[in-house]
C-alpha positions in Angstrom: -54.8 145.8 71.6 -58.3 145.4 70.0 -60.7 148.3 69.3 -64.4 148.4 69.9 -66.9 150.9 68.8 -70.3 150.8 70.5 -72.9 152.2 68.0 -76.2 150.8 69.4 -79.0 152.5 71.1 -82.2 154.0 69.8 -81.0 157.6 69.2 -84.3 159.0 70.7 -82.7 162.4 71.4 -82.3 162.8 67.6 -85.8 161.9 66.5 -87.2 162.2 63.9 -83.8 162.0 62.1 -83.2 158.5 63.7 -86.6 157.1 62.8 -85.3 155.2 59.8 -81.5 155.1 60.5 -78.9 154.7 63.2 -77.7 158.0 64.7 -74.1 156.9 64.1 -74.8 157.1 60.3 -75.9 160.7 60.5 -73.5 163.2 59.0 -71.1 165.2 61.1 -70.3 167.9 58.5 -69.1 165.9 55.5 -68.6 162.4 57.0 -70.8 159.8 58.7 -70.5 160.1 62.4 -69.1 156.5 62.7 -66.0 157.7 60.7 -64.8 159.8 63.7 -64.5 157.1 66.4 -63.0 154.8 63.8 -60.3 157.3 62.9 -59.5 157.7 66.6 -58.8 154.0 66.9 -56.8 153.9 63.8 -54.9 157.1 64.8 -54.1 155.3 68.1 -52.5 152.5 66.2 -55.4 150.0 66.5 -56.3 148.0 63.4 -58.5 145.2 64.7 -61.9 146.8 65.3 -65.4 145.5 66.2 -68.5 147.6 65.7 -71.6 146.8 67.8 -74.9 148.2 66.5 -78.5 147.5 67.0 -80.3 144.9 64.9 -82.3 147.3 62.8 -79.4 148.9 60.9 -76.5 146.5 61.3 -76.4 145.9 57.5 -76.0 149.6 56.8 -72.7 149.7 58.7 -71.5 146.7 56.7 -72.4 148.4 53.4 -70.7 151.6 54.5 -67.5 150.3 56.0 -67.2 146.7 54.5 -64.1 144.9 55.7 -62.3 148.1 56.8 -59.6 147.7 54.1 -60.3 151.2 52.8 -59.4 152.5 56.2 -56.4 150.3 56.8 -58.3 148.3 59.4 -60.0 144.9 59.9 -63.6 145.4 60.9 -65.9 142.8 62.6 -69.5 143.4 63.4 -71.7 142.5 66.3 -75.5 143.0 67.0 -77.0 144.2 70.2 -80.5 142.7 70.2 -82.0 145.4 72.4 -80.7 148.5 74.2 -79.3 147.4 77.6 -76.6 149.9 78.3 -72.9 150.5 77.4 -71.6 147.7 79.6 -74.2 145.2 78.2 -73.1 146.1 74.6 -69.5 145.7 75.5 -70.1 142.2 77.0 -70.9 141.0 73.4 -67.2 141.6 72.5 -65.5 139.2 74.9 -64.8 136.5 72.2 -63.5 139.2 69.8 -61.1 140.6 72.5 -59.6 137.1 73.0 -58.1 138.1 76.4 -56.3 141.1 74.7 -56.5 144.6 76.1 -59.2 146.7 74.5 -59.9 150.3 73.6 -63.6 151.1 73.7 -65.1 154.2 72.2 -68.7 155.3 71.9 -69.8 155.7 68.3 -71.1 159.3 68.8 -68.0 160.7 70.4 -65.8 163.2 68.5 -62.3 163.8 69.8 -59.5 166.1 68.6 -56.7 164.9 71.0 -55.6 162.0 68.9 -51.9 162.3 69.8 -52.7 162.4 73.5 -54.9 159.3 73.1 -52.2 157.5 71.2 -49.7 158.1 73.9 -52.1 156.9 76.5 -52.6 153.7 74.5 -48.9 153.1 74.3 -48.5 153.7 78.1 -51.5 151.4 78.8 -49.9 148.6 76.7 -47.0 148.6 79.1 -49.2 148.2 82.2 -49.8 144.8 83.7 -53.4 145.4 84.6 -56.1 148.0 85.1 -58.2 150.6 83.2 -57.7 154.1 82.0 -60.6 156.6 81.4 -60.5 160.0 79.7 -62.0 163.0 81.5 -63.0 166.4 80.3 -64.1 169.6 82.0 -67.6 170.5 80.6 -70.4 173.0 81.6 -73.2 170.4 81.4 -72.0 167.7 83.8 -75.5 166.4 84.6 -75.7 164.8 81.1 -72.7 162.5 81.8 -71.2 160.0 84.1 -68.7 161.9 86.2 -65.5 161.3 88.1 -64.8 163.2 91.4 -61.1 164.0 91.4 -59.4 165.1 94.6 -55.6 165.6 95.1 -54.9 164.0 91.7 -56.9 160.9 92.4 -60.4 159.7 91.5 -62.4 159.2 94.7 -65.8 158.4 93.3 -67.7 157.8 90.0 -71.3 158.9 89.6 -73.7 158.3 86.7 -75.6 161.5 85.7 -75.3 163.4 89.1 -78.3 165.4 90.3 -75.9 167.9 92.0 -72.5 168.8 90.8 -69.3 169.8 92.6 -66.3 171.9 91.4 -64.0 168.9 91.2 -66.3 166.8 89.0 -65.1 166.0 85.5 -67.2 164.3 82.7 -66.3 160.8 81.7 -65.9 160.9 77.9 -66.9 157.8 75.9 -63.4 156.4 75.7 -62.0 153.6 77.8 -59.0 151.4 78.0 -59.5 148.0 79.8 -57.6 144.9 80.6 -59.3 141.5 80.5 -60.7 141.9 84.0 -63.5 143.9 82.4 -65.4 140.9 81.4 -65.7 139.6 85.0 -66.5 143.1 86.3 -69.4 143.4 83.7 -70.9 140.2 85.1 -70.7 141.6 88.6 -72.8 144.8 88.0 -76.6 144.9 88.2 -79.0 147.0 86.1 -79.5 150.6 87.2 -82.8 152.4 87.6 -82.7 152.9 83.8 -82.6 149.0 83.5 -79.2 149.2 81.9 -75.8 147.9 82.8 -73.8 151.2 83.4 -70.2 151.5 82.4 -69.7 153.8 85.4 -70.4 150.8 87.7 -67.7 148.8 85.9 -65.3 151.7 86.3 -66.1 151.8 90.0 -65.0 148.2 90.4 -61.7 149.2 88.9 -61.6 152.1 91.3 -62.2 149.7 94.2 -59.2 147.6 93.2 -57.0 150.7 92.8 -56.2 149.9 89.2 -58.1 152.9 87.6 -56.1 155.7 86.1 -57.2 158.7 84.1 -56.1 161.3 81.5 -57.6 164.8 81.2 -58.3 165.9 77.6 -57.8 169.5 76.7 -58.9 169.6 73.1 -62.3 169.4 71.5 -64.7 166.7 72.6 -68.4 166.2 72.0 -70.8 163.3 72.2 -72.9 164.4 69.2 -76.0 162.6 70.6 -78.3 165.7 70.8 -79.2 168.2 68.1 -77.1 170.9 69.9 -74.0 168.7 70.3 -74.4 167.3 66.8 -74.4 170.9 65.5 -71.4 171.8 67.6 -69.5 168.7 66.3 -70.3 169.6 62.7 -69.2 173.2 63.2 -65.9 171.9 64.7 -65.4 169.4 61.8 -66.1 172.1 59.2 -63.5 174.4 60.9 -60.9 171.7 60.8 -61.6 171.0 57.1 -61.2 174.7 56.2 
């Protein structure tokens, strides 16, 4: 299985801190943010990794992480010419994946459930086809794409809902896909945000009845706002001490 970290975007919610750097290079306590998703992939047993970033700061990732040897990984790099959504950034990785299954993680996501994720990866490797997403109960559901779960099954996927229901769970920025994902990305259309939404891709897996999920119990934060970045840093500091 190949690993992909999506670290593009403009980081506008973290201005002015992101005016001259990529948000994924900002510190989460004592490490650059990008270290955390990289460690999730490595902790799950994935060593071949591609990092997709925006064109303005791609060289900074290369200077920081180099070949990946320091981390016990092999790192490749891709450039997203302009922000076009998670699914659009993922589409740049098709050649890198080379028809292998992939684990995709957003570069601003911080997870503590490494053992749970590793077990999910092992189980996914044994499946013939499909996708697995990771869900989390959170208080601020309107910030995220959500899954509506009923009787143990996902019945709908909604991107940033205006109204929430008790059975909504947030989609975290972690996904396992088979090679159907490349065809599904080509099938989706830009949303009202003019982006290719990963929720639309997941809905296509849902329609083919090949979408499964895991619910995470430990710490998770997207670190993409000042409040969530502060929360992530506080968590990281607590783990260190």
